N, C-alpha and C positions, 0 to 999 in steps of 0.2 A: 504493499500500499504506499509506504513511505517512497520507494523507488518510484512509483507511478507519478506521484505528486512532484517529486524532484525532477522528473523528466518533463512534466508539463511546465514547471517553473523554468527549466533550461531552454526549452522550446520558446517560451514566452520572452525570456530574456534575448534569445537569438533574433526573434522577430523585431524586437525594439532596436537592436543594433543595426539590423537592415534598414530600418526606418530612418534612424539617425544618420547612417552612412549615406543614405540616398539624399537627404535634405543637406548634409554637409557637402556632398558632391555637387549638388546644384548650385551651393553658395561659391564653392571654388571655381566652378564653370563661369559664373557671372564675373567674378573678379578677373579671371584670365581674359575673358572676352573684352572687358573694359580697357585692357593693356595691349591690345593688338596694335594700335597705331604707333604708341612709343616703342613696341617691340620691333615692328617692321623698320622704323626709322633708325633705331640703334643698330640693327643688323646691315641696313644699308650703308651706315656710317663706317662700317669696318672695311668696305670695299674701297680701294684706291681710285675712285671715280667722283665726278661731279654729281651731286644729288639732282640737279636740274637737268642732267643729260637724258638721252634716250634709254642708255643702260641703266642709270640710276632710277628712272621711273619704272623700268621693267623690273629691277630687283625689289624695289619697295613694294610694287603691286603684288609680286609673287610672294613675299614673305608676309604680307598682310592677308592675302587672300587663301593661302594654304591652310594656316591654323584657323581662320574664320570659317571656312567651309567645313573642315573637319570637326570643329566645335558644334557648328550647326547641325551637321550630319549626325554626330553621336547623340545629341539630345533629342533630335527629331526621330531617329531610328529607335532609340530606347522607349520613347513615349508611344510611338506607334507599334512597338513590339509588345508592350504592355496591352494596349487597345487590341491588337491582333489576338491576343490570348482569349478575348471574349468572342472572336469570329473565326472559328476553326473552318477548314475547307468544307467539312461535312455540314456544319450549321449553314455556311453560306449557300451551298448547294441546296439545302432544305428550304431556306428562304426563298430561293429564286424558282425552285421546281414547281411547275403548275401555275405559275402567274401568267396572266394574260399578256400579250405583246403590248407595249405601250407602257403599262404599269411596270411590267417586268424589266423593260428597258431602263426606266427611270431608277428602278430599285438596284439594278445590277450596275448601272454607271455610278450611283451613289457608293455602293460598296466598293467598287473599283477605285474610288478616290480615298475611301476610308481605309481599306486594306492595302498595305504597301507591298503588293505582289510585283516583283520584277518580271521581265520578259522570260527569264529561265524558268520560272514557276507558272508562267501563263498558259503554256501549252498542257502540262498535266491538269491544271484547273479546268482548262477548256474541255479535255476529255472527260473530266469528272462531271461537268455540267451537262455535256452531251449525254452521258450515261445515266444521268438522273432524269432525262427527259425534259431538260430545260430547252426552249425553242432556240434555234440557231442564231436568230437575230438577237435575242436577250444575251447569249453568250458573248456575242460580238460587241455589245455595248460594254461589257465588263473589260473584254480584251482590249478595247480602245482606251477606255478611261484609266485603267490601272497605270499604263506607263505615261499617258499623255498628260493628265492632270495629276502629276507627282507632288507629294506633300512637301518635298524639299525644294523643288522649283517654286511652289507657292509661296512658301515662307521667305525664300531668298528673293524673289520678285518684290515681295512686300517691303523688304528692306532697301531694295535697289531702286524701285521706280514708284513706290507708294501703293496704297490700298486700292485706289481706283483701277489702276492697271492690273493689279494682281486679282482683283474681284472679276474684272472684265475677262481676264485669261481663264479663271475658274468658270465662269458662266458659259463662255463660248467653247471651252474644252469639253465641259459636261454636255452642252448642247450637241456638239459634233458626236460624241459617243452615243447619245440617246437617238439622234436623227439618223446616223449612219447605221446603227444597229437595226433600228426600225425599218429603214429601206432594205437592208439585206434580208431581214425577216420576211418582208413582203414579196421579195424575189423568189421565195421558196427554193433556195439553193442547196438543200440537204443532200441532193444527188451529186453535188460537187465536192463533197467530203471524200477523203481517202476511203477506199473500200472498207478496211478494217475499222475505221471509225463510224462509218455509216452502218455497218452491221451492229456495232454496240448500240447506236442509237435506235435502230429499229427494233431491237429486243430489249430496250431498258424500261423496265416496269417496276423493278424493285428499288426501293428507297434506302439509300445508305444510312444506317443506324447512326444516331447522333450520340457522341460521347457526352455524357452529362456529368462527368467527374468534376466536382468543384475544386478549383484551385484557389490556393490562398494568395494573399497579396504579395508574400514573399516569393512564391512560385512565379508569379507574373513578373516581379522584379527580375528573377533569374532568366525568364524568357526574353525579357527586354535587353538584358545584357548579352544574352546569347545572339540575339538579333544584331547588336552592334558589333560583336565579333565576327560574325558571318559575313555582314554587309562589308564591312571594312576589309576583311580578307579578300573579297571578290572585286571591289571598285577602288581601293586606295590608289592604285597606280593610274586608273583612268582620271581620278580627281587631279592628281599631280600633273599628268599629261594635259589635262583640259587648262588648268590654271597656267601651265608653262606656255601654252599656245596663247592663252588670254594675256599673259605678261608681255609675250613678243609683240602682239598686236597693239596692247596699250603703250609699250615703249617705241616701237619702231615703225608701224604701219602709218603711212601719212593720213591725216584726216580727209584730204581731198580725194585720194584714192578710195577710201571706204565710202565716202559720200556719192562717189560715181558708181560704185558697185551695188550699194544697198541704200542709195538715196530714194526719198519719197517720190521724186519727179521721174525716176526711171521705172517705167511700168513693167519692164522685164525682170526687175530686181526681185520681186517676190517668187516668181517660178524658179528664177536662177538659184535663190537661196534654198528653195525646197529641194531641187536637184543636188545641189552641193551637200545638203545635210543627209540624204539618204545613204551614201556609202560610208559615212562616219559611224563609228562605234563607240559610244560613250552613254552616259546617263544623265539624269537632271542635275546632280550635283557637279559633274564634270563639264557640262555645256554652259552652266550659268556664268562662270567666270568669263568664257567667250562672249556671252551675251553682254556682260558688264562692259567688257573692253569695247565692243562694237558699238554699243551705245555711247560710250564716252568719246568715240571717234566720230560721231555725228551720223551714225547709220540710223535709217528709219525704224522706228519701234516695230511696226507691223511686219517688216522685212525680216528683222532680227528674230521676232517670235515665230514667224513662219519656219525660219531655219531651225530654231530650238525644237519646235513641235515636230518637225520632220526627222531630226536626228533622234528624238525619244520614241515617236509613235511609228516610224517607217524605216527603221534602221535595217540595213542589209542582214546582219546577224539574226535579227528576230524573223525576217522572211525565211531565212534558212531553217530556222527551227520550225516555223509554221508549216514549211513544205512537208514536214513529216506527218502532218495531220490534213492539210488542206491540198487540194489539186491546184495547178497553176491557174486555171481559170478563176477559182475562188479567191486566190491570193491577188489576182489582177483585179477583181472586183473590190476587195478589201482596199488595196492600195489606191484604186481610183476614187472610191467614195471618200476616204480618209484625205487623200490629197486635194480633192475639190474643197473639202471642209477647211483645210489649213490654208489653201489659197484664199478662200473668202476671208479668213481671219486676217490674214496678212493685209489684204487690200483694205479691210474695214478699219484695222487699227491705223493703217497709214492715213485713212481718211478722218478718223475720229482724233487722233493724237498727233 
């Protein structure tokens, strides 16, 4: 009896240590974040170059943005990892299964924003949705919204260009996911799935059981930390590469050249930005520094956002993954519908902002 009480007391004390550690870590995070500008200036001063030179600007940009993006990424992924613990793949499929198209498109796009599933996990989830009997168009709303309206991009855009642009990005990204999924659903393209996926869909009547195991808050902390570890292991190199490219643009690319390529008056700049974005392979955290640098050089906001959305939502690696599930005809429809939506956003943002 005494041992049981002692074990409960030890567990209670361990839980409190977790809570205190999380709160303390948040405080340390805030203190470090407030020192980013002095840190970048100090690092830059160690180099034998003029601070106002192109190289000085590039170095300061790099050493400010790398820790900034890493800190924001760690915080956001941890929070979303905790949130995701309430939305397992099984529960997500159960929420969407059997929903009417339209309502299901809205729900799946909303879940795509809430649940930080990357492209590498989109295909297994896509198969799970299909096997649960979720309509094809509804699954595409999720597939489009999950990478396109990324929570990292949303928060970083909020800090870079303000809430109006960030909210408009959210609204239009969500709108593209809902509308594109609805259109694909109305086209009735289930026959354009790969044979093995179509066979699963035609025989899917059983619902996947939902695991109702109750996680403690400490368990969710651990899941959040594990999410941070896994995400960083996969994308840290792309963050540094993206920031490095952004630093070069920020320090060396002439403003006049960027204005010519991505200027609001060049009608071809938006489709050119989309075409340039497709072959790139990065994520929202990696492309945001490039967005920041391009905006700083006078590039049109709509053109830059079109570039960013094409990198995230229409990347060539994602198409390669989807080829395992979709036929080339269905991939072409997916790219076409999403591409038209991104072009519309680009032109509209250039007109509005």
